[in-house]
N, C-alpha and C positions, 0 to 999 in steps of 0.2 A: 141875234139869237141863232145858235147852232141847231140845225135840224138833223135829227137822227136819220141816216140814209135808209135804214131798214124799216122805218115807219112809213116810208113812201111806197113800199112794195108789198103786194099781196102774198107773194111767195118769197123765198130766200135762196140765193145760190142755185145749185143744181136741183134743189127741191121744187123749183118753178117749172121744171121740164113737163111737157105733156106726158101723160101716163103711157107706159109701154103698151098696155092693152089697146090703146087707141092708135098709137103711132105705127106699130109693126104692121097691122093690116093695111094701113094707108100706103106705107112705103112699098109693101109687097105688091100692091096693085099698079105701081108705076112701071113703065117699060124699062127693061134692063139695057145697059149699054152693050153694043155689039162690036165696038172697036177692039181689035185684038191687043191694042196697047194697054187697055185697062186691065190691070192685074187684080185689083180689089175694088168693089163697088158696094152697093147697099145690100146685096143678097144675103150676107151672113151677119148683118148688124154689127160690122166691125167698127173700129174707132176712127178710121180715116180712109179716104180713097187713095189708091196708088195707081199711077200711070207711068208706064215705061217710056222714056224718051230716047234712050240709047241702050245698047246691049249691056253697058256697065252702069247705067244710071236710071233711077226711077224717082219721080216726084211724089211726095206724100202730101195730101191736102186735107185740111180740116177746118172747121169753124165752130166756135163755141162762145156764147155770151149769156149773161144772166143778170138778175136783179141783185141788189146788195145783200151780202151774207153777214157783213159787219158794218158798223157805223163809220169807222175811220176810213176816209176816202182813199188814202194811200194804200192801206192794206186791202181794201176792196179791189183796187186796180191790180195789185200784185197777185192776189189770190185768183182773180179772174184770168189773168195772163198765164199763171202756172197751170191752171186747169186746162186752158186751151192747148198749151204746149204739151201737156201730158198725152194727148191723143197721138202726137207724132212719136213720142217715146214708146208708146204702146205698140207701134208698128215696127219697132226696132230701128227707127230712123233718127236723124239728127236735124233739129230745126235750122232753117236757113233764113227765112224772112217772115214778117208778120204785118198785117194791116189792122189798124184799130177799128173797132165797131162801137159806136157811141150813140146812145139814146139818152137825152138829158134835158132837164128843165133849167136852162141856163139863166133865165130871168129870176127864177125862184131861189136857186142855190148859188149862183154866182160862178165866175170864172175860176176863182181860187180852188174851189172844190173839184171842178173838172180837171184843173191842172194837176192836182194831187193824185187823182185817179190815173191820169195818163202817165204821171211820173212813176207810179207804182208798176204799171204795165211795162213801161220802158225798162225799169230796173230788172224785172223778171226776165224779159227777153234778152237783155244784155248779159245777164248771168248765164243764160242758155247758150251764149255765143252766137246769137242771131241778131237781126236788125229790124226795127220797125220802119217801113218804107212808105207808109201812107195810111189812108183810112177813110171812113165815111161817118157822118154824124147826122142825126135828125133831132128835132125838138119832140120831147116826150115827157109828160108829167111823172112817169115812173122811170127812174134811172136804170139804165142797163149798160153793161160794158163787157167787152170780150175781144177776141182776136180771130182773124182768119190767118192760119199758119200754113206755110209751105216748108216741107222738109225734104231731105234727100236720103236715099239708101240704094245700095246695089240691089238690082232685081232679085238676085239669088239669096239675099239676106233679109228679105221682108219677113217679119214675124206677124202672123195673123192670129185670129182667135179660133182658127179652124184646124189646127194641127195636133191638138191634144190626143193622147192615147191612154187607154186603161192602164193603170199602174203609175201614171205620172203623179208626182206630189203637187199639191196646190200651195203656192207660196204667196203670202200677202205682205206687202212692203210698208204699209202704214196702218196704224191702229184706226179703228172705227169710232164713231161717236160724235163727230163734229156736228152732225145734224141735230142730235139730241141737245147738245150744249147750246148751240145758237138758237134753237127753238125755245128752250127754257128761258134764255135771256130775253128773247124778243117778247115772250109772254109774261115777263115780269116775275118769274118764279125763282130768280136768283137776284140778290141785292135788294136795295130799297126796302129793307125790313122783311123780305121773303126768306125762306129757308136757305141757310148757307151763308148769308151775309155778303157784303160788298167785296171783302177780301177773297172769299171763295169764288165769287163771280169773276173777279179780275184774273185770278189764277187759271180758272177753267177757260176763259176767253182767250187768254194769252197762249195757252197750250194748243187750243183749237186753231187759232190764227197761224201760229208757226207751223203746225202740221199741214194746213191747207196751202200755205205759201211755199212750202218746200218743193223744189223741182224733183221730178222722177228720173232725172238724167242718170245718176249713178245706179239706181235700181234697174234701169233698162239695160245698162251695160253689163251689170252683174247677171241679169237673166240671160242675155246673149251668151256670156262666157260659160254659164251653166248648161248651155245646150237646150234652152227652153223650147218646147214644141209649140206652145201657144201662149199668147200674151194679150191682156186687156187691162183697162184701168177700172177702178170702182168709183162711180160717181152717182148720178141721180137715181138710178134704179136699185141701188144698194148692192151689197155683196151677192145675195142670191140672184138678183136680177141680172147682173152682169156675168155671173158664173153660169146661169142658165143659157145666155147667149153663146158663151164659149162652148158649153157642152152640146148645145143644139148644132152649132157649126161643126164641131168635131165628131158628132155622131156617137156620143157616149153619155154616161151619167156621172154623178159625183156624190161622194160621201163627205160630209163636213162634220168636223169635231167642234161642236159649239164651245166647249170649254177651252179650246186652243185659239179661238178668234180673239186677237188683241183689241183692247178698248182703251181709249184715253181715260186717264184717272178721273173718276167722278161720273163718267158717262153711264155706267151700268146702274148706279144709284139713282140717276135721273129717270131711268127707264123702268124702274121697279114700281110696284103698286098698281092699283086699279084705275087711277085717273088718266094715265097716259099723257101727262102734261108736256112731256118732252118729245112726243111723237108728232111730227109735222104732218100736214095733209099729204105731202108726197110720200112720206114713209108709210102712212096708213094705206095709201093706194098700192104701194109696193107689196105690203103684207097681204092684202086681199088678193091681188093678182097671183102672187107666188103660191099661196095656199090653195087657191082655186085651180091653178093650172099645172104646177110643176114641182112644188116643194112639200115634203112630208116631214113633220117634226116628231121626234120621239117624245113620248110622254114625259120623260125625265128632263127635257130641255127647259130651263127656267124661262119665264115670260120675258124677263129683261134681255136675255140672249136672243130670243125670237125677234124682239123689236130691234136689237142691235144689228142683226144680219140683214134686216130690211131697211135700215136707216138710210134715208136719202143723203148721200155723201157729196160734199163739194170738194173738188181737187183731192180725191183720195189716192191711195197707193196703187201700184200695179199688182195684178194677179197673174202669176206665171205658172204654167204647167211644166214641171221639170222631170225628166226621165229618171227612173230608178238609178241610184248611185250618183246622181248629179249633185252639185253643191247647192244646198238650200239655206245657207247661212245668211243670205242677204235679206231674209224676211222671216215671218212666222209660218210654219207649216200648219195649215188649217184643215187639211183633208187630202183626198186623192180622187182622181178620175177612175171610174170603174165601168165594167160592162153594164149595159142597161139601155133603156129607152133614151134616145137623144134628147138632152135637156132636162132630164129628171134629176132632182136633188133630194138627198136625205140628210137631215140635220139631226145629229144624235148627241 
């Protein structure tokens, strides 16, 4: 009997992250590094750490792992790897090597399932031009997989989340809605006689899977070529959560055009209505934190769009701040940075 991987996990993908409201104060209370070679650490909630090793070379280091977001083990591995690699791209760097991180119930699921997960991770890392050079595993009834990734960049070419300026356009390179689609499927609201039917379920899942598995390599290169002043990726804290971190680090605010935010086909329909059946626990926490702390929605913004911009995203696109006149054709322009309280967001 084949066991659905998502049935073994309480959360799914980046939606299983600890909430930002809890993590940020914890990290802020830790001692900051004093080594002058450290160029980026935890102080600005950036995507990865950066350490200078030579005048012309810096290492970018990140780690990311999560519970299954899809049932297919190969695609779970590929998505988890793409998600971890994204943090390197979000710093303007190129991946060099990676280590597997595995938590797995080997006796329950068997070696073939784990082999497929690892093969998916290998294929994503190989596509990125990097190599898996080792890893670590533990026995765990709840499967988890991800990577610790090392990348390289010239110290003068690091792209952080702290360089944005008022007037910069905000460019998003992947549509949102993977959290809504995977949540609806996990809760049985698509297929098996539920609304939409099996065909619609398969189409939605295929689109979400391909979106999550796509690397952000070309988007990062396009952002650099456009002269991006700040860069981050959109994952578990949703669009407004990661935009808030960029704005806070950059000392400015943001205006978001809700109607311009791209969504996977079918995602907005899943987010409509009063039930909120496609709103995951992580997405709900994102919404509550955003509305309480830093986000104001205009009355005209539909409920589905409010949920979309808070959707806990797995392996989402890059969010780039591009100066006026810069090329924005590599994604959707969803708003701009403006003068205002650092971290404040207005969605209209």
